[in-house]
Every structure is written in structure tokens, then in C-alpha cells.
N, CA, C and O atoms as a Maestro MAE file, in Angstrom:
{
 s_m_m2io_version
 :::
 2.0.0
}

f_m_ct {
 s_m_title
 :::
 protein
 m_atom[252] {
  # First column is atom index #
  i_m_mmod_type
  r_m_x_coord
  r_m_y_coord
  r_m_z_coord
  i_m_residue_number
  s_m_chain_name
  s_m_pdb_residue_name
  s_m_pdb_atom_name
  i_m_atomic_number
  :::
  1 25 -6.547 1.673 -12.048 1 A "ARG " " N  " 7
  2 3 -5.384 2.092 -11.289 1 A "ARG " " CA " 6
  3 2 -4.628 0.896 -10.735 1 A "ARG " " C  " 6
  4 15 -3.402 0.935 -10.629 1 A "ARG " " O  " 8
  5 25 -5.332 -0.150 -10.387 2 A "TYR " " N  " 7
  6 3 -4.673 -1.343 -9.858 2 A "TYR " " CA " 6
  7 2 -3.825 -2.011 -10.937 2 A "TYR " " C  " 6
  8 15 -2.701 -2.440 -10.679 2 A "TYR " " O  " 8
  9 25 -4.368 -2.092 -12.130 3 A "VAL " " N  " 7
  10 3 -3.670 -2.751 -13.240 3 A "VAL " " CA " 6
  11 2 -2.419 -1.973 -13.628 3 A "VAL " " C  " 6
  12 15 -1.412 -2.558 -14.027 3 A "VAL " " O  " 8
  13 25 -2.490 -0.655 -13.508 4 A "VAL " " N  " 7
  14 3 -1.348 0.187 -13.873 4 A "VAL " " CA " 6
  15 2 -0.147 -0.112 -12.981 4 A "VAL " " C  " 6
  16 15 0.996 0.023 -13.417 4 A "VAL " " O  " 8
  17 25 -0.393 -0.512 -11.755 5 A "VAL " " N  " 7
  18 3 0.700 -0.789 -10.820 5 A "VAL " " CA " 6
  19 2 1.107 -2.263 -10.848 5 A "VAL " " C  " 6
  20 15 2.296 -2.573 -10.778 5 A "VAL " " O  " 8
  21 25 0.150 -3.162 -10.948 6 A "ILE " " N  " 7
  22 3 0.477 -4.589 -10.795 6 A "ILE " " CA " 6
  23 2 1.261 -5.156 -11.978 6 A "ILE " " C  " 6
  24 15 2.137 -5.999 -11.782 6 A "ILE " " O  " 8
  25 25 0.971 -4.723 -13.171 7 A "ILE " " N  " 7
  26 3 1.677 -5.283 -14.333 7 A "ILE " " CA " 6
  27 2 3.166 -4.944 -14.299 7 A "ILE " " C  " 6
  28 15 3.990 -5.846 -14.445 7 A "ILE " " O  " 8
  29 25 3.542 -3.672 -14.110 8 A "PRO " " N  " 7
  30 3 4.988 -3.396 -14.010 8 A "PRO " " CA " 6
  31 2 5.636 -4.048 -12.785 8 A "PRO " " C  " 6
  32 15 6.772 -4.517 -12.858 8 A "PRO " " O  " 8
  33 25 4.908 -4.077 -11.653 9 A "ALA " " N  " 7
  34 3 5.473 -4.696 -10.450 9 A "ALA " " CA " 6
  35 2 5.700 -6.188 -10.663 9 A "ALA " " C  " 6
  36 15 6.745 -6.717 -10.286 9 A "ALA " " O  " 8
  37 25 4.738 -6.861 -11.257 10 A "ALA " " N  " 7
  38 3 4.892 -8.298 -11.519 10 A "ALA " " CA " 6
  39 2 6.030 -8.552 -12.496 10 A "ALA " " C  " 6
  40 15 6.796 -9.502 -12.335 10 A "ALA " " O  " 8
  41 25 6.135 -7.712 -13.493 11 A "PHE " " N  " 7
  42 3 7.212 -7.881 -14.473 11 A "PHE " " CA " 6
  43 2 8.579 -7.701 -13.817 11 A "PHE " " C  " 6
  44 15 9.471 -8.532 -13.984 11 A "PHE " " O  " 8
  45 25 8.733 -6.609 -13.072 12 A "LEU " " N  " 7
  46 3 10.030 -6.344 -12.438 12 A "LEU " " CA " 6
  47 2 10.386 -7.387 -11.386 12 A "LEU " " C  " 6
  48 15 11.516 -7.874 -11.341 12 A "LEU " " O  " 8
  49 25 9.425 -7.724 -10.548 13 A "LEU " " N  " 7
  50 3 9.720 -8.695 -9.493 13 A "LEU " " CA " 6
  51 2 9.954 -10.097 -10.046 13 A "LEU " " C  " 6
  52 15 10.702 -10.875 -9.455 13 A "LEU " " O  " 8
  53 25 9.325 -10.429 -11.171 14 A "SER " " N  " 7
  54 3 9.570 -11.749 -11.765 14 A "SER " " CA " 6
  55 2 10.999 -11.861 -12.292 14 A "SER " " C  " 6
  56 15 11.569 -12.951 -12.333 14 A "SER " " O  " 8
  57 25 11.565 -10.738 -12.689 15 A "ARG " " N  " 7
  58 3 12.958 -10.743 -13.164 15 A "ARG " " CA " 6
  59 2 13.931 -11.088 -12.041 15 A "ARG " " C  " 6
  60 15 14.924 -11.785 -12.251 15 A "ARG " " O  " 8
  61 25 13.622 -10.578 -10.827 16 A "PHE " " N  " 7
  62 3 14.539 -10.773 -9.701 16 A "PHE " " CA " 6
  63 2 14.212 -12.004 -8.860 16 A "PHE " " C  " 6
  64 15 15.115 -12.677 -8.362 16 A "PHE " " O  " 8
  65 25 12.915 -12.300 -8.701 17 A "LEU " " N  " 7
  66 3 12.516 -13.362 -7.782 17 A "LEU " " CA " 6
  67 2 11.778 -14.521 -8.442 17 A "LEU " " C  " 6
  68 15 11.409 -15.481 -7.766 17 A "LEU " " O  " 8
  69 25 11.562 -14.446 -9.729 18 A "GLY " " N  " 7
  70 3 10.849 -15.517 -10.422 18 A "GLY " " CA " 6
  71 2 9.361 -15.499 -10.097 18 A "GLY " " C  " 6
  72 15 8.754 -14.436 -9.967 18 A "GLY " " O  " 8
  73 25 8.784 -16.691 -9.968 19 A "ALA " " N  " 7
  74 3 7.345 -16.811 -9.707 19 A "ALA " " CA " 6
  75 2 6.963 -16.226 -8.351 19 A "ALA " " C  " 6
  76 15 5.860 -15.704 -8.190 19 A "ALA " " O  " 8
  77 25 7.854 -16.307 -7.391 20 A "VAL " " N  " 7
  78 3 7.586 -15.731 -6.068 20 A "VAL " " CA " 6
  79 2 7.417 -14.218 -6.183 20 A "VAL " " C  " 6
  80 15 6.596 -13.631 -5.479 20 A "VAL " " O  " 8
  81 25 8.176 -13.596 -7.052 21 A "GLY " " N  " 7
  82 3 8.060 -12.158 -7.270 21 A "GLY " " CA " 6
  83 2 6.715 -11.758 -7.828 21 A "GLY " " C  " 6
  84 15 6.181 -10.705 -7.480 21 A "GLY " " O  " 8
  85 25 6.161 -12.595 -8.696 22 A "VAL " " N  " 7
  86 3 4.828 -12.313 -9.247 22 A "VAL " " CA " 6
  87 2 3.794 -12.353 -8.131 22 A "VAL " " C  " 6
  88 15 2.925 -11.484 -8.061 22 A "VAL " " O  " 8
  89 25 3.878 -13.348 -7.261 23 A "TRP " " N  " 7
  90 3 2.930 -13.429 -6.148 23 A "TRP " " CA " 6
  91 2 3.127 -12.274 -5.172 23 A "TRP " " C  " 6
  92 15 2.148 -11.751 -4.640 23 A "TRP " " O  " 8
  93 25 4.351 -11.872 -4.930 24 A "ASN " " N  " 7
  94 3 4.594 -10.733 -4.045 24 A "ASN " " CA " 6
  95 2 4.100 -9.430 -4.651 24 A "ASN " " C  " 6
  96 15 3.783 -8.491 -3.920 24 A "ASN " " O  " 8
  97 25 4.030 -9.359 -5.953 25 A "ALA " " N  " 7
  98 3 3.539 -8.147 -6.614 25 A "ALA " " CA " 6
  99 2 2.104 -7.842 -6.217 25 A "ALA " " C  " 6
  100 15 1.710 -6.677 -6.175 25 A "ALA " " O  " 8
  101 25 1.316 -8.871 -5.925 26 A "PHE " " N  " 7
  102 3 -0.079 -8.651 -5.546 26 A "PHE " " CA " 6
  103 2 -0.189 -7.866 -4.245 26 A "PHE " " C  " 6
  104 15 -0.888 -6.854 -4.199 26 A "PHE " " O  " 8
  105 25 0.485 -8.311 -3.187 27 A "TRP " " N  " 7
  106 3 0.343 -7.601 -1.920 27 A "TRP " " CA " 6
  107 2 1.073 -6.259 -1.944 27 A "TRP " " C  " 6
  108 15 0.636 -5.302 -1.304 27 A "TRP " " O  " 8
  109 25 2.173 -6.186 -2.673 28 A "ILE " " N  " 7
  110 3 2.880 -4.907 -2.792 28 A "ILE " " CA " 6
  111 2 2.001 -3.890 -3.510 28 A "ILE " " C  " 6
  112 15 1.964 -2.720 -3.130 28 A "ILE " " O  " 8
  113 25 1.299 -4.331 -4.540 29 A "THR " " N  " 7
  114 3 0.391 -3.450 -5.268 29 A "THR " " CA " 6
  115 2 -0.758 -3.002 -4.383 29 A "THR " " C  " 6
  116 15 -1.179 -1.848 -4.456 29 A "THR " " O  " 8
  117 25 -1.269 -3.895 -3.549 30 A "GLU " " N  " 7
  118 3 -2.343 -3.523 -2.619 30 A "GLU " " CA " 6
  119 2 -1.873 -2.423 -1.671 30 A "GLU " " C  " 6
  120 15 -2.610 -1.472 -1.411 30 A "GLU " " O  " 8
  121 25 -0.667 -2.545 -1.161 31 A "VAL " " N  " 7
  122 3 -0.125 -1.540 -0.240 31 A "VAL " " CA " 6
  123 2 0.048 -0.205 -0.955 31 A "VAL " " C  " 6
  124 15 -0.332 0.837 -0.421 31 A "VAL " " O  " 8
  125 25 0.615 -0.227 -2.148 32 A "ILE " " N  " 7
  126 3 0.827 1.008 -2.912 32 A "ILE " " CA " 6
  127 2 -0.506 1.671 -3.238 32 A "ILE " " C  " 6
  128 15 -0.642 2.887 -3.101 32 A "ILE " " O  " 8
  129 25 -1.484 0.890 -3.663 33 A "THR " " N  " 7
  130 3 -2.799 1.428 -3.993 33 A "THR " " CA " 6
  131 2 -3.475 2.009 -2.756 33 A "THR " " C  " 6
  132 15 -4.122 3.052 -2.844 33 A "THR " " O  " 8
  133 25 -3.339 1.357 -1.613 34 A "ALA " " N  " 7
  134 3 -3.925 1.864 -0.373 34 A "ALA " " CA " 6
  135 2 -3.289 3.188 0.029 34 A "ALA " " C  " 6
  136 15 -3.992 4.108 0.447 34 A "ALA " " O  " 8
  137 25 -1.985 3.295 -0.089 35 A "ILE " " N  " 7
  138 3 -1.289 4.537 0.260 35 A "ILE " " CA " 6
  139 2 -1.741 5.674 -0.646 35 A "ILE " " C  " 6
  140 15 -1.999 6.781 -0.171 35 A "ILE " " O  " 8
  141 25 -1.838 5.414 -1.932 36 A "ILE " " N  " 7
  142 3 -2.289 6.441 -2.876 36 A "ILE " " CA " 6
  143 2 -3.730 6.840 -2.579 36 A "ILE " " C  " 6
  144 15 -4.065 8.023 -2.628 36 A "ILE " " O  " 8
  145 25 -4.581 5.872 -2.272 37 A "SER " " N  " 7
  146 3 -5.982 6.162 -1.971 37 A "SER " " CA " 6
  147 2 -6.117 7.004 -0.711 37 A "SER " " C  " 6
  148 15 -6.916 7.939 -0.674 37 A "SER " " O  " 8
  149 25 -5.353 6.684 0.312 38 A "ILE " " N  " 7
  150 3 -5.387 7.471 1.552 38 A "ILE " " CA " 6
  151 2 -4.917 8.891 1.288 38 A "ILE " " C  " 6
  152 15 -5.507 9.839 1.807 38 A "ILE " " O  " 8
  153 25 -3.879 9.056 0.501 39 A "TYR " " N  " 7
  154 3 -3.374 10.387 0.163 39 A "TYR " " CA " 6
  155 2 -4.435 11.208 -0.566 39 A "TYR " " C  " 6
  156 15 -4.673 12.365 -0.218 39 A "TYR " " O  " 8
  157 25 -5.067 10.620 -1.568 40 A "VAL " " N  " 7
  158 3 -6.090 11.336 -2.339 40 A "VAL " " CA " 6
  159 2 -7.289 11.659 -1.458 40 A "VAL " " C  " 6
  160 15 -7.850 12.751 -1.556 40 A "VAL " " O  " 8
  161 25 -7.688 10.730 -0.601 41 A "TYR " " N  " 7
  162 3 -8.813 10.946 0.302 41 A "TYR " " CA " 6
  163 2 -8.533 12.100 1.256 41 A "TYR " " C  " 6
  164 15 -9.376 12.980 1.432 41 A "TYR " " O  " 8
  165 25 -7.362 12.101 1.868 42 A "ARG " " N  " 7
  166 3 -7.022 13.184 2.804 42 A "ARG " " CA " 6
  167 2 -6.933 14.527 2.102 42 A "ARG " " C  " 6
  168 15 -7.320 15.550 2.668 42 A "ARG " " O  " 8
  169 25 -6.437 14.536 0.893 43 A "LYS " " N  " 7
  170 3 -6.348 15.778 0.135 43 A "LYS " " CA " 6
  171 2 -7.746 16.304 -0.190 43 A "LYS " " C  " 6
  172 15 -7.976 17.512 -0.150 43 A "LYS " " O  " 8
  173 25 -8.672 15.412 -0.509 44 A "ALA " " N  " 7
  174 3 -10.051 15.817 -0.817 44 A "ALA " " CA " 6
  175 2 -10.768 16.309 0.431 44 A "ALA " " C  " 6
  176 15 -11.561 17.247 0.351 44 A "ALA " " O  " 8
  177 25 -10.508 15.702 1.577 45 A "ILE " " N  " 7
  178 3 -11.139 16.119 2.826 45 A "ILE " " CA " 6
  179 2 -10.594 17.471 3.278 45 A "ILE " " C  " 6
  180 15 -11.336 18.275 3.842 45 A "ILE " " O  " 8
  181 25 -9.324 17.729 3.043 46 A "ALA " " N  " 7
  182 3 -8.701 18.981 3.480 46 A "ALA " " CA " 6
  183 2 -9.242 20.185 2.722 46 A "ALA " " C  " 6
  184 15 -9.220 21.302 3.240 46 A "ALA " " O  " 8
  185 25 -9.724 19.975 1.510 47 A "ARG " " N  " 7
  186 3 -10.234 21.073 0.698 47 A "ARG " " CA " 6
  187 2 -11.683 21.342 1.088 47 A "ARG " " C  " 6
  188 15 -12.518 20.443 0.997 47 A "ARG " " O  " 8
  189 25 -11.997 22.559 1.520 48 A "PRO " " N  " 7
  190 3 -13.392 22.850 1.886 48 A "PRO " " CA " 6
  191 2 -14.290 22.864 0.654 48 A "PRO " " C  " 6
  192 15 -13.915 23.379 -0.399 48 A "PRO " " O  " 8
  193 25 -15.454 22.303 0.802 49 A "ALA " " N  " 7
  194 3 -16.408 22.252 -0.305 49 A "ALA " " CA " 6
  195 2 -17.187 23.562 -0.377 49 A "ALA " " C  " 6
  196 15 -17.462 24.193 0.644 49 A "ALA " " O  " 8
  197 25 -17.536 23.957 -1.588 50 A "GLU " " N  " 7
  198 3 -18.366 25.141 -1.759 50 A "GLU " " CA " 6
  199 2 -19.808 24.774 -1.459 50 A "GLU " " C  " 6
  200 15 -20.272 23.707 -1.860 50 A "GLU " " O  " 8
  201 25 -20.521 25.643 -0.761 51 A "PRO " " N  " 7
  202 3 -21.932 25.362 -0.507 51 A "PRO " " CA " 6
  203 2 -22.724 25.308 -1.816 51 A "PRO " " C  " 6
  204 15 -22.448 26.065 -2.746 51 A "PRO " " O  " 8
  205 25 -23.685 24.431 -1.879 52 A "VAL " " N  " 7
  206 3 -24.487 24.256 -3.090 52 A "VAL " " CA " 6
  207 2 -25.302 25.509 -3.370 52 A "VAL " " C  " 6
  208 15 -25.482 25.873 -4.532 52 A "VAL " " O  " 8
  209 25 -25.793 26.171 -2.343 53 A "ASN " " N  " 7
  210 3 -26.618 27.365 -2.530 53 A "ASN " " CA " 6
  211 2 -25.855 28.468 -3.247 53 A "ASN " " C  " 6
  212 15 -26.432 29.170 -4.078 53 A "ASN " " O  " 8
  213 25 -24.572 28.637 -2.945 54 A "ASP " " N  " 7
  214 3 -23.781 29.666 -3.615 54 A "ASP " " CA " 6
  215 2 -23.644 29.368 -5.102 54 A "ASP " " C  " 6
  216 15 -23.694 30.284 -5.923 54 A "ASP " " O  " 8
  217 25 -23.477 28.121 -5.451 55 A "LYS " " N  " 7
  218 3 -23.380 27.754 -6.863 55 A "LYS " " CA " 6
  219 2 -24.703 27.998 -7.571 55 A "LYS " " C  " 6
  220 15 -24.722 28.462 -8.711 55 A "LYS " " O  " 8
  221 25 -25.805 27.690 -6.903 56 A "MET " " N  " 7
  222 3 -27.126 27.884 -7.503 56 A "MET " " CA " 6
  223 2 -27.405 29.371 -7.707 56 A "MET " " C  " 6
  224 15 -27.939 29.766 -8.743 56 A "MET " " O  " 8
  225 25 -27.047 30.194 -6.726 57 A "ASN " " N  " 7
  226 3 -27.277 31.635 -6.845 57 A "ASN " " CA " 6
  227 2 -26.429 32.235 -7.961 57 A "ASN " " C  " 6
  228 15 -26.903 33.091 -8.708 57 A "ASN " " O  " 8
  229 25 -25.191 31.797 -8.078 58 A "ALA " " N  " 7
  230 3 -24.312 32.317 -9.127 58 A "ALA " " CA " 6
  231 2 -24.831 31.919 -10.503 58 A "ALA " " C  " 6
  232 15 -24.757 32.714 -11.439 58 A "ALA " " O  " 8
  233 25 -25.344 30.724 -10.639 59 A "ALA " " N  " 7
  234 3 -25.870 30.272 -11.929 59 A "ALA " " CA " 6
  235 2 -27.136 31.024 -12.305 59 A "ALA " " C  " 6
  236 15 -27.350 31.324 -13.479 59 A "ALA " " O  " 8
  237 25 -27.976 31.333 -11.329 60 A "SER " " N  " 7
  238 3 -29.225 32.040 -11.642 60 A "SER " " CA " 6
  239 2 -28.958 33.502 -11.990 60 A "SER " " C  " 6
  240 15 -29.742 34.105 -12.722 60 A "SER " " O  " 8
  241 25 -27.888 34.077 -11.490 61 A "ARG " " N  " 7
  242 3 -27.553 35.475 -11.812 61 A "ARG " " CA " 6
  243 2 -27.050 35.614 -13.236 61 A "ARG " " C  " 6
  244 15 -27.206 36.674 -13.842 61 A "ARG " " O  " 8
  245 25 -26.455 34.572 -13.779 62 A "ARG " " N  " 7
  246 3 -25.900 34.646 -15.134 62 A "ARG " " CA " 6
  247 2 -26.979 34.653 -16.206 62 A "ARG " " C  " 6
  248 15 -26.718 35.074 -17.333 62 A "ARG " " O  " 8
  249 25 -28.139 34.213 -15.895 63 A "ARG " " N  " 7
  250 3 -29.200 34.113 -16.914 63 A "ARG " " CA " 6
  251 2 -29.735 35.421 -17.272 63 A "ARG " " C  " 6
  252 15 -30.631 35.512 -18.112 63 A "ARG " " O  " 8
  :::
 }
 m_bond[251] {
  # First column is bond index #
  i_m_from
  i_m_to
  i_m_order
  :::
  1 1 2 1
  2 2 3 1
  3 3 4 2
  4 3 5 1
  5 5 6 1
  6 6 7 1
  7 7 8 2
  8 7 9 1
  9 9 10 1
  10 10 11 1
  11 11 12 2
  12 11 13 1
  13 13 14 1
  14 14 15 1
  15 15 16 2
  16 15 17 1
  17 17 18 1
  18 18 19 1
  19 19 20 2
  20 19 21 1
  21 21 22 1
  22 22 23 1
  23 23 24 2
  24 23 25 1
  25 25 26 1
  26 26 27 1
  27 27 28 2
  28 27 29 1
  29 29 30 1
  30 30 31 1
  31 31 32 2
  32 31 33 1
  33 33 34 1
  34 34 35 1
  35 35 36 2
  36 35 37 1
  37 37 38 1
  38 38 39 1
  39 39 40 2
  40 39 41 1
  41 41 42 1
  42 42 43 1
  43 43 44 2
  44 43 45 1
  45 45 46 1
  46 46 47 1
  47 47 48 2
  48 47 49 1
  49 49 50 1
  50 50 51 1
  51 51 52 2
  52 51 53 1
  53 53 54 1
  54 54 55 1
  55 55 56 2
  56 55 57 1
  57 57 58 1
  58 58 59 1
  59 59 60 2
  60 59 61 1
  61 61 62 1
  62 62 63 1
  63 63 64 2
  64 63 65 1
  65 65 66 1
  66 66 67 1
  67 67 68 2
  68 67 69 1
  69 69 70 1
  70 70 71 1
  71 71 72 2
  72 71 73 1
  73 73 74 1
  74 74 75 1
  75 75 76 2
  76 75 77 1
  77 77 78 1
  78 78 79 1
  79 79 80 2
  80 79 81 1
  81 81 82 1
  82 82 83 1
  83 83 84 2
  84 83 85 1
  85 85 86 1
  86 86 87 1
  87 87 88 2
  88 87 89 1
  89 89 90 1
  90 90 91 1
  91 91 92 2
  92 91 93 1
  93 93 94 1
  94 94 95 1
  95 95 96 2
  96 95 97 1
  97 97 98 1
  98 98 99 1
  99 99 100 2
  100 99 101 1
  101 101 102 1
  102 102 103 1
  103 103 104 2
  104 103 105 1
  105 105 106 1
  106 106 107 1
  107 107 108 2
  108 107 109 1
  109 109 110 1
  110 110 111 1
  111 111 112 2
  112 111 113 1
  113 113 114 1
  114 114 115 1
  115 115 116 2
  116 115 117 1
  117 117 118 1
  118 118 119 1
  119 119 120 2
  120 119 121 1
  121 121 122 1
  122 122 123 1
  123 123 124 2
  124 123 125 1
  125 125 126 1
  126 126 127 1
  127 127 128 2
  128 127 129 1
  129 129 130 1
  130 130 131 1
  131 131 132 2
  132 131 133 1
  133 133 134 1
  134 134 135 1
  135 135 136 2
  136 135 137 1
  137 137 138 1
  138 138 139 1
  139 139 140 2
  140 139 141 1
  141 141 142 1
  142 142 143 1
  143 143 144 2
  144 143 145 1
  145 145 146 1
  146 146 147 1
  147 147 148 2
  148 147 149 1
  149 149 150 1
  150 150 151 1
  151 151 152 2
  152 151 153 1
  153 153 154 1
  154 154 155 1
  155 155 156 2
  156 155 157 1
  157 157 158 1
  158 158 159 1
  159 159 160 2
  160 159 161 1
  161 161 162 1
  162 162 163 1
  163 163 164 2
  164 163 165 1
  165 165 166 1
  166 166 167 1
  167 167 168 2
  168 167 169 1
  169 169 170 1
  170 170 171 1
  171 171 172 2
  172 171 173 1
  173 173 174 1
  174 174 175 1
  175 175 176 2
  176 175 177 1
  177 177 178 1
  178 178 179 1
  179 179 180 2
  180 179 181 1
  181 181 182 1
  182 182 183 1
  183 183 184 2
  184 183 185 1
  185 185 186 1
  186 186 187 1
  187 187 188 2
  188 187 189 1
  189 189 190 1
  190 190 191 1
  191 191 192 2
  192 191 193 1
  193 193 194 1
  194 194 195 1
  195 195 196 2
  196 195 197 1
  197 197 198 1
  198 198 199 1
  199 199 200 2
  200 199 201 1
  201 201 202 1
  202 202 203 1
  203 203 204 2
  204 203 205 1
  205 205 206 1
  206 206 207 1
  207 207 208 2
  208 207 209 1
  209 209 210 1
  210 210 211 1
  211 211 212 2
  212 211 213 1
  213 213 214 1
  214 214 215 1
  215 215 216 2
  216 215 217 1
  217 217 218 1
  218 218 219 1
  219 219 220 2
  220 219 221 1
  221 221 222 1
  222 222 223 1
  223 223 224 2
  224 223 225 1
  225 225 226 1
  226 226 227 1
  227 227 228 2
  228 227 229 1
  229 229 230 1
  230 230 231 1
  231 231 232 2
  232 231 233 1
  233 233 234 1
  234 234 235 1
  235 235 236 2
  236 235 237 1
  237 237 238 1
  238 238 239 1
  239 239 240 2
  240 239 241 1
  241 241 242 1
  242 242 243 1
  243 243 244 2
  244 243 245 1
  245 245 246 1
  246 246 247 1
  247 247 248 2
  248 247 249 1
  249 249 250 1
  250 250 251 1
  251 251 252 2
  :::
 }
}
């Protein structure tokens, strides 16, 4: 996921800012990756997990 963001960011920023843009792509990518990670984490926490016992009981009934 990091590589997916840093390569396009480095390419685009190098066009506008040269070598400085490539170096700025690193911290910009870190910020973008952190924001995406926080979003995914909060979304996973908001969803209630199913109890393991219910899954086990449902699987044993199918047999």
C-alpha cells in the first residue's frame, strides 16, 4: 500500500518541484497512509464482531 502511493506522488511532485518534490513525497505518503489506516481501523472497530460460539454452533448444525 505504501508503494502504491509513493511512486505516483514522487513522480508528480518531481515534475513540479524537482528533487525536493521526491523527498517531500515521502512524508506526504506517510500522512496519506496514516489517514487511510486510521479510517480502516475505525471502520473495523465500529463493526461489532460475531461471537465465536455462535459460529461454532451454526457450523455444527450443518453437519
